[in-house]
C-alpha positions as CSV (number, residue, x, y, z in Angstrom):
1,X,30.4,11.3,11.7
2,X,34.2,11.1,11.7
3,X,37.3,12.2,9.9
4,X,38.8,9.7,7.4
5,X,42.5,9.3,7.7
6,X,45.2,10.0,5.2
7,X,43.0,12.1,2.9
8,X,45.7,14.5,1.9
9,X,47.3,12.0,-0.5
10,X,45.4,12.0,-3.9
11,X,43.8,8.8,-4.7
12,X,42.0,7.6,-7.9
13,X,38.9,6.7,-5.9
14,X,38.3,10.4,-4.8
15,X,36.2,12.9,-6.7
16,X,34.9,16.4,-6.2
17,X,31.2,16.8,-6.9
18,X,30.9,19.0,-10.0
19,X,27.8,20.8,-8.8
20,X,28.3,21.2,-5.1
21,X,32.0,22.2,-4.7
22,X,31.8,26.0,-4.2
23,X,35.0,28.1,-4.3
24,X,33.9,30.1,-1.3
25,X,32.7,27.1,0.7
26,X,33.8,26.9,4.3
27,X,33.6,23.1,5.1
28,X,34.1,19.9,3.2
29,X,31.6,16.9,3.5
30,X,32.7,13.5,2.1
31,X,30.5,10.5,1.5
32,X,31.0,7.2,-0.3
33,X,29.2,6.4,-3.5
34,X,27.7,3.0,-4.3
35,X,31.2,1.7,-5.4
36,X,32.9,2.8,-2.2
37,X,34.7,5.8,-3.7
38,X,34.7,9.1,-1.8
39,X,32.9,12.1,-3.1
40,X,33.7,15.6,-1.7
41,X,31.2,18.5,-1.3
42,X,32.6,22.0,-0.6
43,X,29.7,23.9,1.0
44,X,28.9,26.6,3.5
45,X,28.7,26.1,7.2
46,X,26.1,28.9,7.4
47,X,23.8,27.1,5.1
48,X,24.0,23.8,7.1
49,X,23.7,25.5,10.4
50,X,20.6,27.5,9.4
51,X,18.9,24.4,8.0
52,X,20.0,21.6,10.3
53,X,20.1,21.6,14.1
54,X,22.5,18.6,14.0
55,X,25.1,20.4,11.9
56,X,24.6,23.5,14.0
57,X,25.4,21.7,17.2
58,X,28.3,19.9,15.6
59,X,29.9,23.1,14.3
60,X,29.4,24.9,17.7
61,X,31.9,22.5,19.3
62,X,35.5,23.8,19.1
63,X,37.5,21.8,16.5
64,X,40.4,19.8,17.9
65,X,43.9,20.6,16.7
66,X,44.2,17.3,14.8
67,X,41.0,17.9,12.7
68,X,41.3,16.4,9.2
69,X,41.6,18.9,6.4
70,X,40.9,18.7,2.7
71,X,41.7,21.5,0.4
72,X,42.7,23.5,3.5
73,X,39.2,23.3,5.0
74,X,37.7,21.2,7.9
75,X,36.6,17.8,6.6
76,X,33.6,15.9,7.9
77,X,32.8,12.4,6.7
78,X,29.2,11.4,6.8
79,X,27.9,7.9,6.7
80,X,25.4,8.4,3.9
81,X,25.5,7.6,0.2
82,X,26.9,10.4,-1.8
83,X,23.9,10.3,-4.1
84,X,21.4,10.9,-1.3
85,X,23.7,13.5,0.3
86,X,23.9,15.4,-3.0
87,X,20.1,15.3,-3.4
88,X,19.7,16.6,0.2
89,X,22.1,19.4,-0.3
90,X,20.6,20.4,-3.7
91,X,17.2,20.8,-2.2
92,X,18.7,22.7,0.8
93,X,20.5,25.1,-1.5
94,X,17.5,26.1,-3.6
95,X,15.0,28.1,-1.6
96,X,13.1,29.5,-4.6
97,X,9.3,29.8,-4.5
98,X,6.9,28.7,-7.2
99,X,3.1,28.2,-7.4
100,X,1.7,24.9,-8.6
101,X,-0.5,25.3,-11.6
102,X,-4.0,24.4,-10.4
103,X,-5.4,23.9,-13.9
104,X,-5.6,20.1,-13.5
105,X,-7.0,19.9,-10.0
106,X,-9.7,21.4,-8.0
107,X,-7.7,22.4,-5.0
108,X,-6.7,26.0,-4.2
109,X,-3.1,25.1,-4.0
110,X,-0.9,27.4,-1.9
111,X,2.7,28.3,-2.5
112,X,5.2,25.7,-1.7
113,X,9.0,26.0,-1.6
114,X,10.4,24.7,-4.9
115,X,11.2,21.0,-4.8
116,X,12.5,19.1,-7.9
117,X,9.6,16.6,-7.7
118,X,6.5,16.6,-9.8
119,X,3.0,15.9,-8.5
120,X,1.6,12.4,-9.1
121,X,4.8,11.3,-10.8
122,X,5.9,7.7,-10.7
123,X,9.5,8.6,-9.9
124,X,8.7,10.7,-6.9
125,X,9.4,8.0,-4.3
126,X,12.9,7.3,-5.6
127,X,13.7,11.1,-6.0
128,X,12.3,12.2,-2.6
129,X,13.5,9.3,-0.5
130,X,17.1,10.6,0.0
131,X,16.3,14.2,0.8
132,X,13.5,13.2,3.2
133,X,15.5,10.6,5.0
134,X,18.5,12.9,5.5
135,X,16.2,15.9,6.5
136,X,14.8,13.6,9.2
137,X,18.2,12.3,10.2
138,X,19.9,15.7,10.4
139,X,16.8,17.4,11.9
140,X,16.4,19.8,9.0
141,X,12.9,20.5,10.2
142,X,12.0,23.2,7.8
143,X,13.2,21.2,4.8
144,X,11.4,18.1,6.1
145,X,8.2,20.0,6.4
146,X,8.5,21.3,2.8
147,X,9.0,17.7,1.6
148,X,6.1,16.4,3.7
149,X,3.8,19.2,2.4
150,X,4.7,18.2,-1.1
151,X,3.9,14.5,-0.3
152,X,0.6,15.7,1.1
153,X,-0.5,17.0,-2.3
154,X,-0.2,13.4,-3.6
155,X,-1.5,11.8,-0.5
156,X,-3.9,14.3,1.1
157,X,-4.3,14.4,4.9
158,X,-7.5,16.4,5.0
159,X,-10.9,15.3,3.8
160,X,-11.4,18.4,1.7
161,X,-8.1,17.9,-0.1
162,X,-8.8,14.1,-0.5
163,X,-12.1,14.9,-2.2
164,X,-10.5,17.3,-4.6
165,X,-8.0,14.8,-5.9
166,X,-9.7,11.4,-5.3
167,X,-13.0,12.1,-6.9
168,X,-13.3,13.8,-10.3
169,X,-16.4,15.9,-10.0
170,X,-18.4,16.9,-13.0
171,X,-17.3,20.4,-13.6
172,X,-19.9,22.9,-14.6
173,X,-19.6,24.7,-18.0
174,X,-17.9,28.1,-17.9
175,X,-21.2,29.9,-18.8
176,X,-23.2,27.9,-16.2
177,X,-24.7,29.7,-13.2
178,X,-22.9,27.2,-11.0
179,X,-19.5,28.0,-12.5
180,X,-18.3,29.6,-9.3
181,X,-19.3,26.7,-7.2
182,X,-16.4,24.8,-5.6
183,X,-15.6,21.4,-7.3
184,X,-16.1,19.6,-4.0
185,X,-19.7,20.6,-4.0
186,X,-20.5,19.7,-7.6
187,X,-22.6,16.7,-8.5
188,X,-20.8,13.4,-8.8
189,X,-21.3,11.1,-11.7
190,X,-20.1,7.5,-10.9
191,X,-18.6,7.2,-14.4
192,X,-16.3,10.1,-13.5
193,X,-14.9,8.4,-10.4
194,X,-11.1,8.4,-10.6
195,X,-10.2,5.0,-9.2
196,X,-6.4,5.2,-9.9
197,X,-6.0,8.8,-9.1
198,X,-2.8,8.5,-7.1
199,X,0.7,7.5,-8.1
200,X,1.8,3.9,-7.5
201,X,1.3,3.5,-3.8
202,X,3.6,0.5,-3.2
203,X,6.9,2.4,-3.3
204,X,5.5,5.0,-0.9
205,X,4.8,2.4,1.8
206,X,8.4,1.9,2.9
207,X,9.1,5.6,2.6
208,X,6.2,6.5,4.9
209,X,7.3,3.9,7.4
210,X,11.0,4.8,7.4
211,X,10.4,8.5,7.7
212,X,7.5,8.2,10.2
213,X,4.6,9.6,8.2
214,X,1.5,8.0,9.8
215,X,-1.1,10.2,8.0
216,X,0.4,9.6,4.6
217,X,0.8,5.9,5.4
218,X,-2.9,5.7,6.2
219,X,-4.1,7.4,3.0
220,X,-1.8,5.2,1.0
221,X,-3.4,2.1,2.4
222,X,-6.9,3.5,2.1
223,X,-6.2,4.0,-1.7
224,X,-5.6,0.2,-1.9
225,X,-9.2,-0.4,-0.7
226,X,-10.5,0.6,-4.2
227,X,-11.9,-2.2,-6.2
228,X,-10.0,-1.2,-9.4
229,X,-8.6,-3.0,-12.3
230,X,-5.0,-2.6,-11.2
231,X,-5.7,-3.6,-7.5
232,X,-4.7,-7.2,-7.9
233,X,-1.4,-6.2,-9.5
234,X,-0.7,-3.8,-6.7
235,X,-1.5,-6.4,-4.0
236,X,0.9,-8.9,-5.6
237,X,3.8,-6.5,-5.0
238,X,3.0,-6.0,-1.3
239,X,4.7,-7.9,1.6
240,X,2.8,-10.3,3.7
241,X,2.9,-7.9,6.6
242,X,1.6,-5.0,4.6
243,X,-1.2,-7.2,3.2
244,X,-2.2,-7.9,6.8
245,X,-2.2,-4.2,7.6
246,X,-4.5,-3.6,4.6
247,X,-7.0,-6.4,5.2
248,X,-7.2,-5.9,9.0
249,X,-7.5,-2.1,8.5
250,X,-10.3,-2.5,6.1
251,X,-12.1,-4.9,8.5
252,X,-11.7,-2.4,11.4
253,X,-12.9,0.4,9.2
254,X,-16.1,-1.4,8.2
255,X,-16.7,-2.5,11.8
256,X,-16.5,1.1,12.9
257,X,-18.9,2.2,10.2
258,X,-21.4,-0.5,10.6
259,X,-21.2,-0.5,14.4
260,X,-21.5,3.0,15.8
261,X,-23.2,4.4,12.7
262,X,-25.9,1.7,12.5
263,X,-26.6,2.0,16.2
264,X,-27.4,5.7,15.7
265,X,-29.7,5.4,12.8
266,X,-32.8,6.3,14.9
267,X,-31.3,9.7,15.7
268,X,-31.0,10.5,12.0
269,X,-34.7,11.1,11.9
270,X,-35.7,14.7,12.0
271,X,-39.0,14.8,13.9
272,X,-39.2,18.6,14.2
273,X,-42.0,18.8,11.5
274,X,-43.9,15.6,11.5
275,X,-44.7,13.3,14.4
276,X,-44.9,10.4,11.9
277,X,-41.2,10.8,10.8
278,X,-40.0,8.1,13.2
279,X,-42.5,5.7,11.6
280,X,-42.6,6.7,8.0
281,X,-39.1,8.1,7.4
282,X,-37.2,5.6,9.6
283,X,-37.9,2.7,7.2
284,X,-36.5,4.7,4.2
285,X,-33.4,5.5,6.3
286,X,-32.9,1.8,7.0
287,X,-33.3,0.9,3.3
288,X,-30.9,3.6,2.2
289,X,-28.4,2.7,4.8
290,X,-28.5,-1.0,3.8
291,X,-27.8,0.1,0.2
292,X,-24.9,2.3,1.4
293,X,-23.4,-0.6,3.4
294,X,-23.7,-3.0,0.4
295,X,-21.9,-0.6,-1.8
296,X,-19.2,0.1,0.7
297,X,-18.3,-3.6,0.9
298,X,-16.9,-3.2,-2.6
299,X,-14.5,-0.6,-1.5
300,X,-14.1,3.2,-1.1
301,X,-16.5,4.0,1.8
302,X,-15.6,7.7,1.6
303,X,-16.6,7.8,-2.0
304,X,-19.9,5.9,-1.5
305,X,-20.8,8.1,1.5
306,X,-20.0,11.2,-0.5
307,X,-22.3,10.0,-3.4
308,X,-25.2,9.6,-1.0
309,X,-24.6,12.9,0.7
310,X,-24.7,14.6,-2.7
311,X,-27.8,12.8,-3.7
312,X,-29.6,13.7,-0.4
313,X,-28.7,17.3,-0.9
314,X,-29.8,17.3,-4.5
315,X,-33.1,15.9,-3.3
316,X,-33.5,18.7,-0.8
317,X,-32.6,21.3,-3.5
318,X,-35.1,19.8,-6.0
319,X,-37.9,20.0,-3.4
320,X,-37.5,23.6,-2.4
321,X,-40.9,24.3,-3.8
322,X,-42.4,23.8,-0.3
323,X,-43.4,20.2,-0.6
324,X,-42.8,18.5,2.7
325,X,-43.4,14.9,1.6
326,X,-44.3,13.2,-1.6
327,X,-46.9,10.5,-1.7
328,X,-47.6,7.8,-4.3
329,X,-51.0,7.0,-5.8
330,X,-51.8,4.7,-2.8
331,X,-51.3,7.7,-0.5
332,X,-48.1,6.3,0.9
333,X,-44.8,8.2,1.2
334,X,-42.4,7.8,-1.7
335,X,-39.4,8.7,0.3
336,X,-38.3,10.2,3.6
337,X,-39.3,13.9,4.1
338,X,-37.1,16.8,3.2
339,X,-36.1,17.4,6.8
340,X,-35.0,13.9,7.3
341,X,-33.2,13.8,4.0
342,X,-31.3,16.9,5.0
343,X,-30.6,15.4,8.4
344,X,-29.3,12.2,6.8
345,X,-27.0,14.2,4.5
346,X,-25.5,15.9,7.5
347,X,-25.0,12.7,9.5
348,X,-23.4,10.9,6.5
349,X,-21.0,13.8,6.0
350,X,-20.1,13.7,9.7
351,X,-19.5,10.0,9.4
352,X,-17.2,10.6,6.4
353,X,-15.2,13.0,8.5
354,X,-14.9,10.6,11.4
355,X,-13.8,7.8,9.0
356,X,-11.2,9.9,7.4
357,X,-9.9,11.2,10.7
358,X,-9.6,7.7,12.0
359,X,-7.7,6.2,9.0
360,X,-4.4,6.2,11.0
361,X,-6.0,4.0,13.6
362,X,-7.4,1.7,11.0
363,X,-4.1,1.4,9.1
364,X,-1.5,2.1,11.9
365,X,2.1,2.8,11.0
């Protein structure tokens, strides 16, 4: 930051911002627009000091006698584009609180500070870039956290939130006995899978990288693993380096799933009820795991695992009549027993959590 010289003389390439030039402001910020013209913002030191540790430290230093003035006030020139500076200041000046309408999603959204950005909107990267970059630069931590929290609603960083927005569960009818059951525990119909549930991920990549958002970066790249109709178009707009991150990350993810998970298949058998489980149930576990791996190769391991978890738990629910194991007409087991089915559901859910938690290591920033 520095003070531009000879600013007292009016020039045609100087303007006062029409929205952020307050009569009772106590300091002037100036920044250049895209054409190089200076734009002035008359704002309040107290607002800047409360929000930004950088401005707080700067204003705590006594001003030298030769400090540049504009309109009779101290003038600080910042090396940012005036458009981004204005967006940053506008968000800083509006601390209002609103509640997101949860009507179109399953999450129990909490209150967030108002931000002028809509969820799942294609213009969000362009609108949010300036405020986020300057909140990071000027160490406006509270504001940065608000913006990141907003981004987290588009790119969830917890498995529960990811399930709520990534997979459109079949919602029970209002008069159903299961109406109060959380959406994340509803049965999943493959025809209701929301492949392109997120906004266009490509513009978010550079934003996540520039503003150091590893968790969001990882979920953005994971969303590109989907085998969707628009995937080829998305990949065509990625840089070579980002394509390498995507393909290597997917390879590392599948190696992790098929390595440690496959090695532990024998421990998925629940032998607490039947000494034959390790003989009779193990083969069904291997068959089901082979089917899971085959499906995961097409993309979305989290979704495939989730489907099998729900199927296993539905099987257990349907066999609550006390039957321990079903047999076919030849007297051979039709499937694994209830105990092993339940054990497999738990292990698959644990695997899902591990995969999600490790996404930043698969797709590193």
